[in-house]
C-alpha positions as CSV (number, residue, x, y, z in Angstrom):
1,M,16.5,-2.5,20.8
2,T,15.3,-5.3,18.9
3,A,14.2,-8.7,20.3
4,K,15.7,-12.0,19.2
5,P,13.6,-13.9,17.0
6,G,10.7,-15.9,18.4
7,I,7.2,-16.4,19.2
8,Y,6.3,-14.0,22.2
9,I,2.7,-13.8,23.8
10,K,1.7,-11.0,26.5
11,H,0.4,-12.3,29.7
12,G,-0.9,-9.6,32.1
13,D,1.9,-7.2,32.2
14,T,4.6,-9.8,31.3
15,W,6.0,-10.5,27.8
16,I,6.8,-14.5,27.5
17,L,8.9,-15.9,25.0
18,V,7.7,-19.1,24.0
19,K,10.5,-21.8,23.9
20,G,8.8,-25.0,22.6
21,K,6.3,-27.5,23.7
22,I,6.1,-30.7,25.9
23,S,3.9,-33.4,24.8
24,R,2.5,-36.1,27.0
25,T,0.4,-39.3,26.5
26,V,-2.6,-39.7,28.7
27,V,-4.4,-43.2,28.9
28,S,-7.7,-43.7,29.6
29,R,-8.5,-47.1,31.4
30,S,-12.3,-47.0,30.9
31,R,-12.3,-46.2,27.4
32,K,-9.0,-47.6,26.3
33,K,-8.0,-44.4,24.6
34,T,-4.9,-42.6,24.3
35,I,-4.8,-38.9,24.3
36,Q,-2.0,-36.7,23.5
37,T,-1.6,-33.3,25.2
38,Y,0.7,-30.4,24.8
39,S,2.0,-28.1,27.5
40,M,4.1,-24.7,26.3
41,I,7.5,-24.0,27.9
42,G,8.5,-20.3,27.9
43,E,10.7,-17.6,29.8
44,S,9.5,-14.2,30.7
45,V,11.6,-11.2,29.1
46,E,12.3,-7.6,30.5
47,E,11.5,-5.7,27.3
48,E,8.7,-5.4,25.0
49,P,9.4,-7.4,21.8
50,V,9.8,-5.2,18.8
51,G,11.6,-5.6,15.3
52,K,12.7,-3.5,12.5
53,N,10.3,-4.2,9.7
54,N,6.7,-4.6,10.5
55,T,5.4,-7.2,7.9
56,G,1.8,-7.3,9.0
57,T,-1.0,-7.7,11.5
58,F,-3.9,-9.7,11.9
59,Y,-6.4,-10.9,14.5
60,V,-7.2,-14.4,16.1
61,S,-10.0,-15.5,18.5
62,A,-9.0,-15.8,22.2
63,F,-10.7,-19.2,22.4
64,G,-8.0,-20.9,20.0
65,V,-5.0,-18.8,20.6
66,T,-3.1,-21.5,22.5
67,K,-3.7,-24.0,19.7
68,Y,-2.6,-21.4,17.4
69,I,0.7,-21.2,19.2
70,Q,1.6,-24.7,19.5
71,R,0.8,-24.9,15.8
72,I,3.0,-22.1,14.4
73,L,5.6,-23.1,16.9
74,D,6.4,-26.2,14.5
75,I,6.4,-23.9,11.4
76,H,8.5,-20.8,12.9
77,D,11.2,-19.9,10.4
78,G,13.7,-18.9,13.1
79,K,14.2,-15.1,11.7
80,S,11.2,-13.6,12.4
81,I,9.4,-12.1,15.7
82,V,5.8,-13.1,16.3
83,R,4.2,-10.8,18.7
84,I,0.8,-12.0,20.3
85,E,-1.1,-9.6,22.6
86,P,-4.6,-9.4,23.9
87,F,-6.7,-6.9,21.9
88,K,-10.0,-7.3,23.4
89,T,-11.7,-9.8,25.8
90,D,-12.0,-12.3,22.9
91,T,-9.4,-11.4,20.5
92,Y,-5.8,-11.4,20.1
93,K,-3.7,-9.2,18.0
94,V,-0.6,-10.9,16.0
95,I,2.0,-8.6,14.9
96,V,4.9,-10.0,12.7
97,Y,8.3,-8.4,12.3
98,N,11.3,-9.4,9.9
99,A,9.4,-12.1,8.2
100,S,9.1,-12.8,4.5
101,N,5.4,-12.2,2.8
102,K,5.5,-16.0,2.3
103,F,6.0,-16.9,6.1
104,F,3.4,-14.1,6.9
105,N,1.0,-15.9,4.7
106,E,1.6,-19.1,6.2
107,L,0.7,-17.8,9.8
108,K,-2.6,-16.5,8.4
109,E,-3.2,-19.7,6.7
110,V,-2.8,-21.6,10.0
111,A,-5.0,-19.7,11.7
112,S,-7.7,-19.7,8.8
113,E,-7.2,-23.9,9.3
114,L,-7.9,-23.6,12.8
115,K,-11.0,-21.5,12.5
116,V,-9.5,-18.6,14.7
117,L,-8.5,-15.9,12.1
118,R,-10.8,-13.0,12.8
119,T,-11.3,-10.9,9.3
120,R,-11.4,-7.8,10.9
121,A,-11.3,-6.4,14.6
122,E,-14.6,-5.6,15.3
123,K,-14.9,-2.1,16.9
124,K,-16.0,-1.9,20.5
125,T,-19.7,-1.0,20.7
126,S,-21.7,0.4,23.3
127,I,-25.3,-0.9,23.6
128,K,-27.7,1.7,24.4
129,T,-30.8,0.8,26.5
130,K,-33.9,2.6,26.6
131,Q,-35.1,3.6,30.0
132,C,-38.5,2.5,30.2
133,S,-41.0,4.5,32.7
134,T,-44.0,2.7,33.7
């Protein structure tokens, strides 16, 4: 079954459809500054989001995945499925379904602008340590 268009992120064993974001303004009295912060709104979905046509895949850093999702909420075309799932502890995998090549390139460009785009998924490497006998 095909999921409805939107941005989905996997949290634990649950898929969450990101519906939007709420902005709030925080005023610092000591520094006389205003800071705008965002919180995301979402709902859990029963089924794993899958589309008919896989447009492409790329990887983003886990450090900036929240900021990346907040940015792509503004440019989402309303037709495609963007699926974001953990790949490793420091990397998320972004799979895009039913999107035009132009929109797919826009998603990659946003990741590049935020400096969270990973050029390739690093393979898991095992570090071998030598046993020292003294």
